[in-house]
MIZALO-61327 format. One record per residue: x, y, z of N, C-alpha, C, O in turn; residue in three letters; residue number from 1. Coordinates in nm, 4 decimals, always signed. Example, Ala and Ser with C-alpha at 12.3 -4.5 7.8 and 13.67 -1.06 7.14 Angstrom:
BEGIN
+----------+----------+----------+----------+----------+----------+----------+----------+----------+----------+----------+----------+--------+-----+
!     n_xx !     n_yy !     n_zz !    ca_xx !    ca_yy !    ca_zz !     c_xx !     c_yy !     c_zz !     o_xx !     o_yy !     o_zz ! residu ! num !
+----------+----------+----------+----------+----------+----------+----------+----------+----------+----------+----------+----------+--------+-----+
!  +1.3190 !  -0.5690 !  +0.7800 !  +1.2300 !  -0.4500 !  +0.7800 !  +1.3200 !  -0.3300 !  +0.7800 !  +1.4236 !  -0.3319 !  +0.8465 !    ALA !   1 !
!  +1.2850 !  -0.2250 !  +0.7080 !  +1.3670 !  -0.1060 !  +0.7140 !  +1.2900 !  +0.0030 !  +0.7870 !  +1.3409 !  +0.1138 !  +0.8039 !    SER !   2 !
+----------+----------+----------+----------+----------+----------+----------+----------+----------+----------+----------+----------+--------+-----+
***
This chain:
BEGIN
+----------+----------+----------+----------+----------+----------+----------+----------+----------+----------+----------+----------+--------+-----+
!     n_xx !     n_yy !     n_zz !    ca_xx !    ca_yy !    ca_zz !     c_xx !     c_yy !     c_zz !     o_xx !     o_yy !     o_zz ! residu ! num !
+----------+----------+----------+----------+----------+----------+----------+----------+----------+----------+----------+----------+--------+-----+
!  -0.6013 !  -1.2795 !  +1.9578 !  -0.5694 !  -1.2020 !  +1.8251 !  -0.6887 !  -1.1762 !  +1.7223 !  -0.7789 !  -1.2586 !  +1.7071 !    MET !   1 !
!  -0.6820 !  -1.0520 !  +1.6510 !  -0.8047 !  -1.0034 !  +1.5879 !  -0.7870 !  -1.0948 !  +1.4460 !  -0.6796 !  -1.1503 !  +1.4233 !    GLN !   2 !
!  -0.8927 !  -1.1048 !  +1.3597 !  -0.9120 !  -1.1881 !  +1.2527 !  -0.8422 !  -1.1104 !  +1.1448 !  -0.8570 !  -0.9914 !  +1.1173 !    ASN !   3 !
!  -0.7594 !  -1.2036 !  +1.0859 !  -0.6595 !  -1.1678 !  +0.9893 !  -0.7182 !  -1.0945 !  +0.8526 !  -0.6594 !  -1.0060 !  +0.7905 !    LEU !   4 !
!  -0.8394 !  -1.1477 !  +0.8219 !  -0.9173 !  -1.1201 !  +0.7030 !  -0.9617 !  -1.0017 !  +0.7275 !  -0.9974 !  -0.9457 !  +0.6238 !    GLU !   5 !
!  -0.9749 !  -0.9381 !  +0.8233 !  -1.0517 !  -0.8092 !  +0.8319 !  -0.9371 !  -0.6877 !  +0.8366 !  -0.9747 !  -0.5723 !  +0.8162 !    LYS !   6 !
!  -0.8133 !  -0.7127 !  +0.8608 !  -0.6976 !  -0.5981 !  +0.8717 !  -0.6705 !  -0.5714 !  +0.7425 !  -0.6528 !  -0.6575 !  +0.6563 !    VAL !   7 !
!  -0.6655 !  -0.4152 !  +0.7208 !  -0.5930 !  -0.3788 !  +0.6118 !  -0.4334 !  -0.3327 !  +0.6142 !  -0.3858 !  -0.2516 !  +0.6936 !    LYS !   8 !
!  -0.3739 !  -0.3907 !  +0.5274 !  -0.2440 !  -0.3639 !  +0.5489 !  -0.1823 !  -0.3173 !  +0.3845 !  -0.1954 !  -0.3842 !  +0.2820 !    VAL !   9 !
!  -0.1262 !  -0.2085 !  +0.3956 !  -0.0602 !  -0.1326 !  +0.2840 !  +0.0575 !  -0.2104 !  +0.1951 !  +0.1769 !  -0.2116 !  +0.2251 !    LEU !  10 !
!  +0.0018 !  -0.2703 !  +0.0873 !  +0.1112 !  -0.3575 !  +0.0223 !  +0.0810 !  -0.3258 !  -0.1120 !  -0.0162 !  -0.2578 !  -0.1447 !    THR !  11 !
!  +0.1782 !  -0.3832 !  -0.2044 !  +0.1519 !  -0.3721 !  -0.3514 !  +0.0256 !  -0.4450 !  -0.3809 !  -0.0095 !  -0.5212 !  -0.2909 !    ARG !  12 !
!  -0.0450 !  -0.4398 !  -0.4776 !  -0.1528 !  -0.4923 !  -0.5196 !  -0.1477 !  -0.6267 !  -0.5886 !  -0.0331 !  -0.6637 !  -0.6140 !    GLY !  13 !
!  -0.2441 !  -0.7078 !  -0.6246 !  -0.2247 !  -0.8532 !  -0.6700 !  -0.2530 !  -0.8252 !  -0.8271 !  -0.1809 !  -0.8882 !  -0.9046 !    GLU !  14 !
!  -0.3406 !  -0.7463 !  -0.8778 !  -0.3726 !  -0.7134 !  -1.0027 !  -0.2628 !  -0.5952 !  -1.0570 !  -0.2862 !  -0.4745 !  -1.0527 !    SER !  15 !
!  -0.1583 !  -0.6465 !  -1.1006 !  -0.0527 !  -0.5421 !  -1.1509 !  -0.0508 !  -0.5204 !  -1.2954 !  -0.0759 !  -0.6067 !  -1.3796 !    GLU !  16 !
!  -0.0195 !  -0.4000 !  -1.3174 !  +0.0263 !  -0.3657 !  -1.4741 !  +0.1765 !  -0.3648 !  -1.4717 !  +0.2395 !  -0.4361 !  -1.5498 !    LEU !  17 !
!  +0.2466 !  -0.2724 !  -1.3690 !  +0.3724 !  -0.2476 !  -1.3856 !  +0.4182 !  -0.3248 !  -1.2510 !  +0.4781 !  -0.4321 !  -1.2576 !    ILE !  18 !
!  +0.3889 !  -0.2685 !  -1.1406 !  +0.4504 !  -0.3219 !  -0.9963 !  +0.3328 !  -0.3439 !  -0.9199 !  +0.3405 !  -0.4021 !  -0.8118 !    ALA !  19 !
!  +0.2253 !  -0.3033 !  -0.9651 !  +0.1039 !  -0.3330 !  -0.8455 !  +0.1121 !  -0.2040 !  -0.7480 !  +0.0153 !  -0.2014 !  -0.6720 !    GLY !  20 !
!  +0.1857 !  -0.1162 !  -0.7335 !  +0.1703 !  +0.0085 !  -0.6492 !  +0.0271 !  +0.0554 !  -0.6406 !  -0.0432 !  +0.0430 !  -0.5403 !    VAL !  21 !
!  -0.0181 !  +0.1222 !  -0.7796 !  -0.1479 !  +0.1993 !  -0.7621 !  -0.2568 !  +0.0829 !  -0.7185 !  -0.3367 !  +0.1157 !  -0.6308 !    CYS !  22 !
!  -0.2651 !  -0.0331 !  -0.7658 !  -0.3566 !  -0.1498 !  -0.7306 !  -0.3451 !  -0.1448 !  -0.5721 !  -0.4470 !  -0.1214 !  -0.5072 !    SER !  23 !
!  -0.2397 !  -0.1634 !  -0.5165 !  -0.2311 !  -0.1599 !  -0.3706 !  -0.2594 !  -0.0248 !  -0.2736 !  -0.2910 !  -0.0229 !  -0.1546 !    GLY !  24 !
!  -0.2419 !  +0.0634 !  -0.3466 !  -0.2872 !  +0.1841 !  -0.3016 !  -0.4231 !  +0.2178 !  -0.3062 !  -0.4692 !  +0.2820 !  -0.2119 !    LEU !  25 !
!  -0.4989 !  +0.1838 !  -0.4046 !  -0.6344 !  +0.1827 !  -0.4503 !  -0.6971 !  +0.0850 !  -0.3509 !  -0.7986 !  +0.1226 !  -0.2923 !    SER !  26 !
!  -0.6462 !  -0.0393 !  -0.3251 !  -0.7332 !  -0.1472 !  -0.2410 !  -0.7133 !  -0.0792 !  -0.1138 !  -0.8140 !  -0.0686 !  -0.0437 !    ASP !  27 !
!  -0.6088 !  -0.0330 !  -0.0713 !  -0.6203 !  +0.0345 !  +0.0824 !  -0.6848 !  +0.1591 !  +0.1059 !  -0.7128 !  +0.1858 !  +0.2228 !    TYR !  28 !
!  -0.7081 !  +0.2248 !  +0.0332 !  -0.7538 !  +0.3729 !  +0.0140 !  -0.8953 !  +0.3552 !  -0.0326 !  -0.9726 !  +0.4496 !  -0.0164 !    TYR !  29 !
!  -0.9404 !  +0.2371 !  -0.0922 !  -1.0944 !  +0.2549 !  -0.1496 !  -1.0963 !  +0.3295 !  -0.2733 !  -1.2005 !  +0.3892 !  -0.3005 !    CYS !  30 !
!  -0.9843 !  +0.3370 !  -0.3641 !  -1.0185 !  +0.4186 !  -0.4806 !  -1.0236 !  +0.3346 !  -0.6007 !  -0.9997 !  +0.2138 !  -0.5999 !    LEU !  31 !
!  -1.0575 !  +0.4071 !  -0.7097 !  -1.0559 !  +0.3468 !  -0.8339 !  -0.8859 !  +0.3253 !  -0.9072 !  -0.8037 !  +0.4166 !  -0.9145 !    ARG !  32 !
!  -0.8665 !  +0.2027 !  -0.9487 !  -0.7303 !  +0.1681 !  -0.9640 !  -0.6959 !  +0.2368 !  -1.0922 !  -0.5811 !  +0.2805 !  -1.0997 !    LYS !  33 !
!  -0.7804 !  +0.2549 !  -1.2007 !  -0.7720 !  +0.3100 !  -1.3290 !  -0.7476 !  +0.4638 !  -1.3059 !  -0.6572 !  +0.5223 !  -1.3656 !    ASN !  34 !
!  -0.8301 !  +0.5259 !  -1.2186 !  -0.8136 !  +0.6427 !  -1.1898 !  -0.6876 !  +0.6856 !  -1.1044 !  -0.6364 !  +0.7965 !  -1.1200 !    GLY !  35 !
!  -0.6415 !  +0.5968 !  -1.0168 !  -0.5080 !  +0.6333 !  -0.9642 !  -0.4025 !  +0.6321 !  -1.0542 !  -0.3097 !  +0.7116 !  -1.0395 !    LEU !  36 !
!  -0.4046 !  +0.5406 !  -1.1588 !  -0.3071 !  +0.5000 !  -1.2522 !  -0.3089 !  +0.6328 !  -1.3444 !  -0.2013 !  +0.6912 !  -1.3568 !    ARG !  37 !
!  -0.4101 !  +0.6794 !  -1.4029 !  -0.4219 !  +0.7898 !  -1.4782 !  -0.3643 !  +0.9325 !  -1.4044 !  -0.2876 !  +1.0106 !  -1.4606 !    LEU !  38 !
!  -0.4115 !  +0.9473 !  -1.2827 !  -0.3546 !  +1.0438 !  -1.2220 !  -0.1831 !  +1.0578 !  -1.1938 !  -0.1165 !  +1.1613 !  -1.1971 !    ALA !  39 !
!  -0.1389 !  +0.9240 !  -1.1665 !  +0.0082 !  +0.9063 !  -1.1461 !  +0.0722 !  +0.9180 !  -1.2884 !  +0.1897 !  +0.9545 !  -1.2843 !    PHE !  40 !
!  +0.0235 !  +0.8962 !  -1.4079 !  +0.0765 !  +0.9339 !  -1.5430 !  +0.0315 !  +1.0788 !  -1.5713 !  +0.1093 !  +1.1348 !  -1.6485 !    ILE !  41 !
!  -0.0591 !  +1.1461 !  -1.5359 !  -0.0907 !  +1.2803 !  -1.5555 !  +0.0118 !  +1.3747 !  -1.4688 !  +0.0745 !  +1.4708 !  -1.5135 !    LEU !  42 !
!  +0.0141 !  +1.3284 !  -1.3432 !  +0.1073 !  +1.4123 !  -1.2750 !  +0.2538 !  +1.4044 !  -1.3111 !  +0.3251 !  +1.5042 !  -1.3215 !    LEU !  43 !
!  +0.2980 !  +1.2702 !  -1.3312 !  +0.4235 !  +1.2437 !  -1.3824 !  +0.4704 !  +1.3354 !  -1.5011 !  +0.5804 !  +1.3907 !  -1.5029 !    SER !  44 !
!  +0.3745 !  +1.3457 !  -1.6012 !  +0.3963 !  +1.4542 !  -1.7289 !  +0.3977 !  +1.5946 !  -1.6736 !  +0.4790 !  +1.6721 !  -1.7239 !    ILE !  45 !
!  +0.3197 !  +1.6377 !  -1.5777 !  +0.3061 !  +1.7702 !  -1.5604 !  +0.4225 !  +1.8085 !  -1.4422 !  +0.4683 !  +1.9227 !  -1.4385 !    ILE !  46 !
!  +0.4622 !  +1.7145 !  -1.3556 !  +0.5403 !  +1.7802 !  -1.2487 !  +0.6975 !  +1.7096 !  -1.2665 !  +0.7688 !  +1.6889 !  -1.1683 !    SER !  47 !
!  +0.7348 !  +1.6802 !  -1.3907 !  +0.8745 !  +1.6310 !  -1.4250 !  +0.9199 !  +1.5211 !  -1.3528 !  +1.0193 !  +1.5161 !  -1.2803 !    PHE !  48 !
!  +0.8222 !  +1.4146 !  -1.3834 !  +0.8497 !  +1.2662 !  -1.3513 !  +0.8855 !  +1.2679 !  -1.1653 !  +0.9630 !  +1.1960 !  -1.1022 !    PHE !  49 !
!  +0.8159 !  +1.3535 !  -1.1280 !  +0.8442 !  +1.3199 !  -0.9375 !  +0.7547 !  +1.2078 !  -0.9055 !  +0.8026 !  +1.1210 !  -0.8326 !    LEU !  50 !
!  +0.6198 !  +1.1916 !  -0.9509 !  +0.5367 !  +1.0842 !  -0.9141 !  +0.6032 !  +0.9606 !  -0.9810 !  +0.5907 !  +0.8558 !  -0.9177 !    PRO !  51 !
!  +0.6633 !  +0.9558 !  -1.0836 !  +0.7306 !  +0.8210 !  -1.1147 !  +0.8305 !  +0.7675 !  -1.0332 !  +0.8349 !  +0.6460 !  -1.0142 !    ALA !  52 !
!  +0.9310 !  +0.8626 !  -0.9704 !  +1.0151 !  +0.8527 !  -0.8600 !  +0.9604 !  +0.7866 !  -0.7387 !  +1.0132 !  +0.6882 !  -0.6871 !    ILE !  53 !
!  +0.8327 !  +0.8552 !  -0.6873 !  +0.7843 !  +0.8107 !  -0.5581 !  +0.7277 !  +0.6738 !  -0.6016 !  +0.7404 !  +0.5848 !  -0.5175 !    VAL !  54 !
!  +0.6705 !  +0.6427 !  -0.7118 !  +0.6200 !  +0.5003 !  -0.7451 !  +0.7181 !  +0.4064 !  -0.7222 !  +0.7020 !  +0.3094 !  -0.6482 !    TYR !  55 !
!  +0.8598 !  +0.4415 !  -0.8072 !  +0.9641 !  +0.3471 !  -0.7722 !  +1.0152 !  +0.3372 !  -0.6302 !  +1.0667 !  +0.2318 !  -0.5928 !    ILE !  56 !
!  +1.0063 !  +0.4178 !  -0.5671 !  +1.0145 !  +0.3944 !  -0.4288 !  +0.9183 !  +0.3112 !  -0.3588 !  +0.9468 !  +0.2265 !  -0.2742 !    VAL !  57 !
!  +0.8032 !  +0.3412 !  -0.3998 !  +0.6969 !  +0.2717 !  -0.3260 !  +0.6998 !  +0.0944 !  -0.3592 !  +0.6636 !  +0.0005 !  -0.2882 !    LEU !  58 !
!  +0.7559 !  +0.0972 !  -0.4906 !  +0.7563 !  -0.0378 !  -0.5464 !  +0.8690 !  -0.1040 !  -0.4526 !  +0.8599 !  -0.2181 !  -0.4072 !    TRP !  59 !
!  +0.9684 !  -0.0229 !  -0.4318 !  +1.0951 !  -0.0965 !  -0.3429 !  +1.0761 !  -0.1227 !  -0.1969 !  +1.1289 !  -0.2085 !  -0.1262 !    LEU !  60 !
!  +0.9836 !  -0.0238 !  -0.1656 !  +0.9513 !  -0.0264 !  -0.0111 !  +0.8258 !  -0.1288 !  +0.0190 !  +0.8448 !  -0.1997 !  +0.1179 !    ILE !  61 !
!  +0.7187 !  -0.1456 !  -0.0398 !  +0.5909 !  -0.1896 !  -0.0129 !  +0.6225 !  -0.3454 !  -0.0412 !  +0.6871 !  -0.3816 !  -0.1395 !    LEU !  62 !
!  +0.5668 !  -0.4391 !  +0.0614 !  +0.5834 !  -0.5914 !  +0.0174 !  +0.4749 !  -0.6332 !  -0.0592 !  +0.3695 !  -0.5703 !  -0.0681 !    PRO !  63 !
!  +0.5049 !  -0.7613 !  -0.1266 !  +0.4198 !  -0.7750 !  -0.2270 !  +0.2576 !  -0.8172 !  -0.1562 !  +0.2363 !  -0.8360 !  -0.0364 !    LYS !  64 !
!  +0.1635 !  -0.8243 !  -0.2602 !  +0.0131 !  -0.8168 !  -0.2088 !  -0.0218 !  -0.8913 !  -0.0719 !  +0.0460 !  -0.9932 !  -0.0590 !    TYR !  65 !
!  -0.0941 !  -0.8715 !  +0.0148 !  -0.1264 !  -0.9156 !  +0.1302 !  -0.0794 !  -1.0667 !  +0.1723 !  -0.1398 !  -1.1623 !  +0.1236 !    PRO !  66 !
!  +0.0272 !  -1.0868 !  +0.2618 !  +0.0565 !  -1.2198 !  +0.3155 !  +0.0163 !  -1.2183 !  +0.4314 !  -0.0178 !  -1.1152 !  +0.4894 !    SER !  67 !
!  +0.0146 !  -1.3539 !  +0.4903 !  -0.0170 !  -1.3658 !  +0.6352 !  +0.0976 !  -1.3012 !  +0.7512 !  +0.0747 !  -1.2492 !  +0.8604 !    THR !  68 !
!  +0.2185 !  -1.3247 !  +0.6868 !  +0.3223 !  -1.2606 !  +0.7455 !  +0.3151 !  -1.1345 !  +0.7733 !  +0.3238 !  -1.0938 !  +0.8891 !    GLN !  69 !
!  +0.2969 !  -1.0503 !  +0.6625 !  +0.2778 !  -0.9137 !  +0.6631 !  +0.1647 !  -0.8741 !  +0.7419 !  +0.1809 !  -0.7781 !  +0.8173 !    ALA !  70 !
!  +0.0752 !  -0.9196 !  +0.7386 !  -0.0615 !  -0.8843 !  +0.8404 !  -0.0245 !  -0.9205 !  +0.9710 !  -0.0434 !  -0.8408 !  +1.0628 !    MET !  71 !
!  +0.0308 !  -1.0415 !  +0.9929 !  +0.0716 !  -1.0658 !  +1.1413 !  +0.1834 !  -0.9511 !  +1.2044 !  +0.1941 !  -0.9237 !  +1.3239 !    ALA !  72 !
!  +0.2424 !  -0.9075 !  +1.1221 !  +0.3323 !  -0.8239 !  +1.1704 !  +0.2816 !  -0.6818 !  +1.1789 !  +0.3354 !  -0.5971 !  +1.2503 !    ARG !  73 !
!  +0.1850 !  -0.6613 !  +1.1096 !  +0.0941 !  -0.5222 !  +1.1216 !  +0.0196 !  -0.5377 !  +1.2447 !  +0.0175 !  -0.4437 !  +1.3241 !    HIS !  74 !
!  -0.0378 !  -0.6382 !  +1.2683 !  -0.1221 !  -0.6762 !  +1.4070 !  -0.0264 !  -0.6613 !  +1.5323 !  -0.0593 !  -0.5962 !  +1.6315 !    LEU !  75 !
!  +0.1030 !  -0.7314 !  +1.5187 !  +0.1877 !  -0.7176 !  +1.6358 !  +0.2188 !  -0.5676 !  +1.6699 !  +0.2006 !  -0.5241 !  +1.7836 !    ARG !  76 !
!  +0.2641 !  -0.4940 !  +1.5721 !  +0.3009 !  -0.3527 !  +1.5544 !  +0.1904 !  -0.2730 !  +1.6393 !  +0.2154 !  -0.1966 !  +1.7325 !    ARG !  77 !
!  +0.0699 !  -0.3036 !  +1.5919 !  -0.0456 !  -0.2282 !  +1.6407 !  -0.0740 !  -0.2555 !  +1.7865 !  -0.0923 !  -0.1642 !  +1.8670 !    LYS !  78 !
!  -0.0768 !  -0.3637 !  +1.8134 !  -0.0639 !  -0.4243 !  +1.9618 !  +0.0413 !  -0.3655 !  +2.0584 !  +0.0126 !  -0.3234 !  +2.1705 !    ALA !  79 !
!  +0.1590 !  -0.3662 !  +2.0084 !  +0.2721 !  -0.2793 !  +2.0717 !  +0.2495 !  -0.1479 !  +2.0984 !  +0.2651 !  -0.0991 !  +2.2103 !    LEU !  80 !
!  +0.2064 !  -0.0754 !  +1.9825 !  +0.1598 !  +0.0540 !  +1.9894 !  +0.0544 !  +0.0844 !  +2.1012 !  +0.0699 !  +0.1735 !  +2.1847 !    LEU !  81 !
!  -0.0469 !  +0.0071 !  +2.0948 !  -0.1728 !  +0.0092 !  +2.1518 !  -0.1224 !  +0.0382 !  +2.3199 !  -0.1359 !  +0.1378 !  +2.3910 !    LYS !  82 !
!  -0.0497 !  -0.1168 !  +2.3495 !  +0.0074 !  -0.1312 !  +2.4641 !  +0.0956 !  -0.0140 !  +2.5428 !  +0.0776 !  +0.0158 !  +2.6609 !    LYS !  83 !
!  +0.1803 !  +0.0381 !  +2.4673 !  +0.2665 !  +0.1711 !  +2.4915 !  +0.1836 !  +0.2682 !  +2.5242 !  +0.1981 !  +0.3095 !  +2.6393 !    SER !  84 !
!  +0.0968 !  +0.3209 !  +2.4571 !  +0.0263 !  +0.4165 !  +2.4657 !  -0.1150 !  +0.4106 !  +2.5861 !  -0.1775 !  +0.5096 !  +2.6241 !    LEU !  85 !
!  -0.1350 !  +0.2949 !  +2.6205 !  -0.1900 !  +0.2904 !  +2.7489 !  -0.1411 !  +0.2807 !  +2.8685 !  -0.2143 !  +0.2965 !  +2.9662 !    SER !  86 !
!  +0.0035 !  +0.2504 !  +2.8821 !  +0.0828 !  +0.2228 !  +2.9987 !  +0.1158 !  +0.3691 !  +3.0284 !  +0.1860 !  +0.3981 !  +3.1253 !    SER !  87 !
+----------+----------+----------+----------+----------+----------+----------+----------+----------+----------+----------+----------+--------+-----+
***
């Protein structure tokens, strides 16, 4: 099995202001945290709070910052997908 420290899993971030969604997204996609937070705020004001609703949904869906269980689950899914594609 792969080294769990090198695997990137999309989760809520460890450094959170509200729920850690922007922090997790910025860690996963290598973006700046404050830039992403500012973009969410500006888009929420401009587009009638749709990004705020997306933020809440992501907060409910994404697991808390990377745990060993989340990474192991991700690796198992990846291995099963790879196995099914090669068969």
